[in-house]
C-alpha positions in Angstrom: -1.2 -3.7 -28.2 -4.0 -4.4 -25.8 -2.2 -4.4 -22.5 -3.0 -1.1 -21.4 -6.6 -1.9 -22.5 -6.2 -4.9 -19.5 -4.4 -3.0 -17.3 -7.5 -0.6 -17.4 -10.1 -3.4 -17.0 -7.9 -4.9 -14.2 -8.0 -1.6 -12.4 -12.2 -1.6 -12.4 -11.8 -4.9 -10.8 -9.4 -3.6 -8.1 -12.1 -1.0 -7.4 -14.6 -3.6 -7.0 -12.4 -6.1 -5.0 -11.4 -3.4 -2.5 -8.1 -4.5 -1.7 -5.8 -2.0 -0.3 -3.0 -1.1 2.0 -2.8 0.4 5.7 -0.4 1.5 8.4 0.8 -0.5 11.4 0.6 1.4 14.2 0.6 -1.5 16.7 3.8 -2.4 15.7 5.5 0.4 16.8 4.3 0.3 20.1 5.8 -3.4 20.4 9.5 -2.5 21.4 10.0 -5.6 23.4 10.4 -7.5 19.5 13.0 -6.9 17.0 9.9 -6.1 14.2 9.6 -3.1 15.9 12.8 -1.5 14.3 10.9 -1.7 11.0 8.6 1.4 12.2 12.5 3.4 13.5 15.7 1.8 13.0 16.8 3.2 16.7 14.7 0.9 18.5 17.1 -1.6 20.0 15.7 -4.7 21.8 16.8 -5.9 25.5 18.5 -9.0 23.5 21.8 -8.7 21.8 21.4 -11.6 19.3 18.0 -12.1 17.7 17.1 -14.4 14.6 13.9 -13.9 13.0 11.6 -17.0 10.9 10.1 -16.5 8.1 6.9 -14.0 9.0 4.3 -12.0 7.0 2.3 -9.0 7.3 -0.9 -8.2 5.1 -2.9 -5.1 4.9 -5.2 -3.3 3.3 -7.2 0.1 3.1 -10.3 2.0 1.1 -11.1 5.4 2.0 -14.5 5.2 0.4 -16.3 2.0 0.8 -16.7 -1.8 2.3 -17.5 -5.1 0.0 -21.2 -4.5 2.0 -21.2 -1.5 0.9 -20.9 -2.4 -2.8 -23.5 -5.8 -2.8 -26.7 -5.7 -1.4 -29.3 -8.4 -1.3 -32.5 -7.6 -3.3 -36.1 -8.6 -2.5 -35.5 -12.3 -3.8 -32.5 -12.5 -2.0 -29.9 -12.1 -4.4 -26.5 -10.5 -4.1 -26.4 -7.4 -6.5 -23.9 -4.6 -7.3 -24.9 -1.6 -5.9 -22.4 0.9 -7.6 -25.3 3.4 -7.8 -25.3 3.5 -3.7 -21.6 3.2 -3.7 -21.3 6.3 -6.0 -23.2 8.7 -3.7 -20.4 7.6 -0.6 -17.7 8.6 -3.1 -15.5 11.6 -2.3 -13.7 13.3 -5.3 -10.6 11.8 -5.2 -10.3 8.1 -3.7 -7.4 5.7 -2.7 -7.3 2.1 -2.5 -4.0 0.5 -1.3 -2.8 -3.2 -0.7 0.2 -4.7 0.8 2.0 -8.0 1.4 5.1 -8.9 2.6 7.0 -11.8 3.4 10.1 -11.4 5.9 12.6 -14.0 4.9 15.6 -13.7 7.2 16.7 -11.0 9.4 19.3 -10.8 12.4 20.7 -8.3 14.8 23.8 -8.2 17.0 25.6 -6.5 19.0 26.1 -4.7 22.5 24.3 -2.2 25.3 25.6 0.3 22.6 25.5 -0.4 19.3 23.6 -2.9 17.6 24.1 -4.0 13.6 21.2 -5.7 11.9 20.7 -7.8 8.2 17.1 -7.8 6.8 15.8 -9.7 3.9 12.0 -9.5 2.6 9.8 -9.4 -0.1 7.6 -6.8 -0.6 4.3 -6.6 -2.8 2.4 -2.8 -3.2 -0.9 -2.3 -5.0 -1.8 1.5 -5.0 -5.1 3.4 -7.1 -6.4 6.6 -6.9 -9.6 7.2 -8.5 -11.8 10.1 -9.2 -15.3 9.5 -8.3 -15.9 11.1 -12.0 -14.5 7.7 -13.2 -17.3 5.4 -11.4 -19.9 7.5 -12.4 -19.2 8.0 -16.0 -18.5 4.0 -16.5 -21.5 3.3 -14.6 -24.1 5.9 -15.8 -22.6 6.9 -18.9 -22.1 10.6 -20.7 -25.4 11.7 -19.7 -24.4 12.8 -16.6 -21.4 15.2 -17.7 -23.4 16.8 -21.0 -22.0 20.5 -21.3 -19.2 19.9 -18.6 -15.4 18.5 -18.8 -14.4 16.3 -16.2 -10.9 14.3 -15.3 -11.5 10.8 -15.4 -8.0 9.8 -15.3 -7.2 7.0 -12.4 -3.2 6.3 -11.2 -1.8 3.2 -9.9 0.6 1.3 -9.4 1.5 -2.5 -8.4 4.8 -3.7 -8.2 6.8 -6.6 -6.1 10.6 -6.3 -4.9 13.1 -7.7 -3.0 15.0 -5.6 -0.1 18.1 -6.1 1.7 18.7 -3.7 4.1 21.8 -3.3 6.5 21.3 -0.9 9.9 23.1 0.5 12.7 21.6 1.7 15.8 23.8 3.4 18.5 23.1 4.5 22.2 24.2 7.8 23.6 23.4 9.8 26.7 19.8 10.3 26.7 19.5 9.6 23.2 19.4 6.7 20.7 20.0 7.3 17.0 19.7 4.6 14.1 19.2 4.1 10.3 19.1 1.5 7.5 20.6 1.5 3.8 18.1 -0.9 1.7 19.2 -2.0 -1.7 15.9 -2.8 -3.8 15.8 -5.4 -6.6 12.3 -4.5 -8.8 10.3 -8.0 -9.6 8.0 -6.4 -11.5 5.9 -3.5 -11.8 2.9 -1.5 -13.6 2.4 1.8 -12.8 0.9 5.1 -14.4 3.3 7.7 -15.2 1.0 10.8 -16.6 -2.7 10.4 -15.9 -4.7 13.3 -17.4 -7.7 12.2 -19.1 -10.5 15.1 -19.6 -14.0 14.0 -20.8 -16.7 16.1 -21.9 -20.2 15.4 -24.2 -21.6 17.8 -26.7 -24.9 19.4 -25.5 -26.2 19.3 -29.4 -24.7 16.4 -31.2 -23.9 14.2 -28.0 -20.3 13.8 -29.1 -17.4 12.6 -26.9 -14.2 14.4 -26.9 -11.5 13.2 -25.2 -8.1 14.9 -23.9 -5.5 12.6 -23.0 -2.2 12.7 -21.7 -1.6 9.6 -20.3 0.9 7.0 -19.6 1.3 3.0 -18.3 4.7 1.9 -18.0 5.8 -1.8 -16.9 8.8 -3.7 -16.1 9.6 -7.5 -15.2 12.6 -9.6 -14.6 10.6 -12.4 -15.8 11.9 -12.0 -19.6 8.9 -9.5 -21.1 5.9 -7.4 -20.0 4.1 -8.3 -23.0 0.7 -10.4 -22.2 1.1 -12.0 -25.9 4.7 -12.9 -25.5 5.0 -13.4 -21.8 8.0 -16.1 -20.8 7.7 -17.0 -17.2 11.6 -17.4 -16.7 11.2 -15.6 -13.2 14.6 -16.2 -10.8 14.7 -14.6 -7.6 17.7 -12.0 -7.4 19.3 -10.0 -4.9 20.0 -7.4 -7.5 18.5 -6.7 -10.9 18.9 -4.4 -13.9 15.7 -3.1 -11.8 17.4 -1.8 -9.0 17.2 1.1 -6.2 17.9 2.5 -2.7 16.1 3.4 0.1 16.6 4.9 3.1 15.3 4.6 7.2 16.3 6.9 9.5 15.2 7.6 13.2 16.0 8.6 17.1 14.8 8.4 20.4 15.4 10.5 23.3 14.5 9.9 27.0 13.2 13.1 28.5 12.3 11.6 31.7 13.1 7.8 33.2 9.4 7.6 32.3 9.0 9.4 29.2 10.6 8.5 25.7 9.8 10.4 22.4 10.5 8.9 19.4 10.6 9.8 15.4 11.7 8.4 12.0 11.4 8.2 8.2 11.1 5.7 6.7 11.3 4.4 3.0 12.8 7.7 1.5 13.9 6.4 -2.3 12.8 4.5 -5.0 13.4 1.6 -7.7 15.2 2.5 -11.3 12.9 0.2 -14.0 15.1 -0.9 -16.7 14.2 -4.8 -17.4 11.9 -5.4 -20.5 10.5 -1.8 -20.0 7.3 -1.1 -22.2 5.6 2.5 -21.9 2.7 2.8 -23.3 1.6 6.7 -24.1 -2.0 7.9 -25.3 -1.4 12.0 -26.2 -4.0 14.1 -28.0 -7.6 15.1 -28.4 -10.4 12.7 -30.1 -13.7 13.4 -31.0 -16.2 10.5 -30.6 -20.0 10.4 -32.4 -22.6 9.6 -30.5 -20.8 7.1 -27.8 -21.8 6.3 -24.4 -19.0 4.9 -22.6 -21.4 2.8 -20.4 -22.9 0.5 -23.3 -19.6 -0.5 -24.1 -18.8 -1.7 -20.1 -22.1 -2.6 -19.1 -23.8 -4.0 -22.4 -24.6 -7.8 -22.2 -24.5 -8.2 -26.0 -21.4 -6.9 -26.9 -18.7 -8.9 -26.9 -15.5 -8.7 -24.4 -13.1 -8.4 -27.8 -15.2 -5.8 -29.0 -15.1 -3.8 -25.8 -11.8 -4.1 -26.0 -11.3 -2.8 -29.9 -13.5 0.2 -28.7 -11.6 1.1 -26.0 -7.9 0.6 -27.8 -9.7 3.1 -30.5 -10.6 5.6 -27.7 -7.0 5.9 -26.1 -4.8 5.0 -29.0 -1.8 3.8 -27.0 1.6 4.2 -28.6 4.3 2.3 -27.2 7.8 2.9 -26.3 10.6 1.3 -24.3 12.3 3.9 -22.0 13.2 3.1 -18.3 11.5 5.1 -15.4 11.8 5.4 -11.9 8.9 5.2 -9.1 9.3 6.1 -5.4 8.4 3.9 -2.3 5.5 5.1 -0.1 7.5 7.5 2.0 6.1 7.2 5.8 6.9 9.3 8.8 6.6 8.2 12.7 6.4 10.6 15.6 5.9 9.0 19.0 5.6 9.4 22.6 5.5 6.7 25.5 5.0 7.4 29.3 5.5 4.0 31.7 3.1 4.2 34.2 4.5 1.7 36.2 6.5 -1.5 36.0 3.5 -3.4 34.1 1.5 -0.8 32.0 3.1 1.6 29.4 0.3 4.5 27.4 1.7 5.6 24.3 0.6 8.2 21.0 1.7 8.3 17.8 1.3 10.4 14.7 1.5 8.7 11.6 2.0 10.4 8.0 2.1 8.4 4.8 3.2 10.0 1.2 3.3 8.6 -2.1 2.6 9.7 -5.8 1.9 13.4 -4.8 -1.0 12.1 -2.0 -0.7 12.5 1.7 -2.5 10.4 4.3 -2.4 10.7 7.9 -3.8 9.1 10.9 -2.9 9.2 15.1 -3.3 6.0 17.5 -3.4 5.4 21.1 -1.7 2.6 22.9 -1.6 0.6 26.1 0.9 -2.1 26.4 0.7 -4.8 29.5 4.2 -6.7 30.5 2.8 -9.9 32.2 6.1 -11.6 33.8 8.9 -12.4 31.6 6.4 -14.3 29.3 3.5 -12.2 27.8 3.5 -8.6 26.5 0.3 -7.4 25.0 -1.0 -4.2 23.7 -4.4 -2.5 22.5 -4.7 0.4 20.2 -7.3 2.8 18.9 -6.5 4.3 15.7 -7.8 7.3 13.2 -6.9 6.5 9.8 -8.1 8.4 6.6 -11.5 8.7 7.2 -12.0 5.4 9.0 -12.5 5.8 12.9 -13.1 2.1 14.1 -10.0 1.0 14.1 -9.2 -1.0 17.7 -6.3 -3.1 17.6 -4.7 -6.0 19.4 -1.2 -7.2 19.6 0.5 -10.0 22.0 4.1 -11.6 22.2 4.8 -14.5 24.3 8.9 -15.6 25.2 9.7 -18.8 26.1 13.1 -19.0 26.5 14.9 -17.8 23.6 11.8 -18.6 21.4 9.4 -15.6 20.5 5.9 -15.2 18.7 3.9 -12.3 18.0 0.7 -11.8 16.2 -0.8 -8.2 15.8 -3.9 -6.2 13.9 -4.9 -2.5 14.0 -8.5 -3.6 13.4 -9.9 -6.5 15.2 -13.3 -5.7 14.3 -12.5 -6.4 10.9 -11.6 -9.9 11.3 -15.1 -10.2 13.2 -16.6 -8.5 10.3 -14.6 -8.1 7.2 -16.8 -7.4 5.1 -18.3 -4.1 6.9 -14.6 -3.2 7.0 -12.8 -0.6 5.1 -8.9 -1.1 6.9 -7.3 -3.8 8.4 -3.9 -5.8 8.7 -2.2 -8.8 10.0 1.2 -9.6 10.8 2.8 -12.9 12.2 5.9 -13.4 12.8 8.3 -15.5 15.4 12.1 -15.2 16.5 15.0 -16.5 18.2 16.4 -13.9 20.8 19.2 -14.3 23.0 20.9 -11.9 25.4 
């Protein structure tokens, strides 16, 4: 079976392409539109009935480098891969994330006191965590690690799922509480389970010692997870054998006529993967004579098929078929807003995300202006996971019952995408009625 080897190759490509996911801070402050409810289920719009039209959201983040850090121009004007320069900028542990959401249909209804909501969306997530030693070993070879042991195991997950949400919010004196239960149906997943792989190069005989406890799990409703026997029998389903539950909880409190605080926990839960499951596990200790990993990955004379065979022998994956569970990236928002006057509102927020035992955090500042009943515009500045140049803009236009909005948390990335490590974009339209 070469599937795990293809996955390792795909992971290396993922690192070079710099595709990752990030938070949405601007959306949290756009409380004039229903979509802000995604960051806190206690948020209630002035409109009692809202139907959303299809919309999308895309975001990415990399803690280490941008595209222009990875590619440089030489003296002849040719673009070349500069991993030597990138390795110097890497942290001991680096994170790569990507997300894409397609909002299919949402509706909310109720009174001034309570609101119910039904939401349906397709979501995809890619997460990768990799040590600096993995890139160093793959690019520079074993020489850097002679006489010492280093962990080179990457962690990753690529998944897509359908989400059906049922929400409810209730306004009490000075306090609003809300919650949402989300029924999840997994479409596909490829992810690591155990992720331990230690490499040591012998000082005297240049032997490569590898100790592994590493597993790759995969599942798909398409009929097969094998690359050799893939059958595209894909059918979109609200429920499948890959099922799961997640919960959102939120509350807001009015401290005064001008000051409001809010807190929420989002995506508490995960998916049980049972359809067409394949587990690939490498466990044991291996010794190889005179083997240099860099030669396998960089030698132009070596056929790809030979590289795959060699890597497959090194990791020696064994196959099984056991169901498994993966959690969603859990998020926490804590925010406060201050109504300066009828036009301007200022706000601040703390954001924390935890996924696969890793925690990322940041904070944001916001200023929102409401220009009549037609336009709401805002600006955010945020710091998130080693990025400090995130200046966001958002706007929502209302013409009668029709609403249209667009937002980004990093407008600089729209102008200079190859220098950015963090960006996102969301667009949507609503029909809102009082």
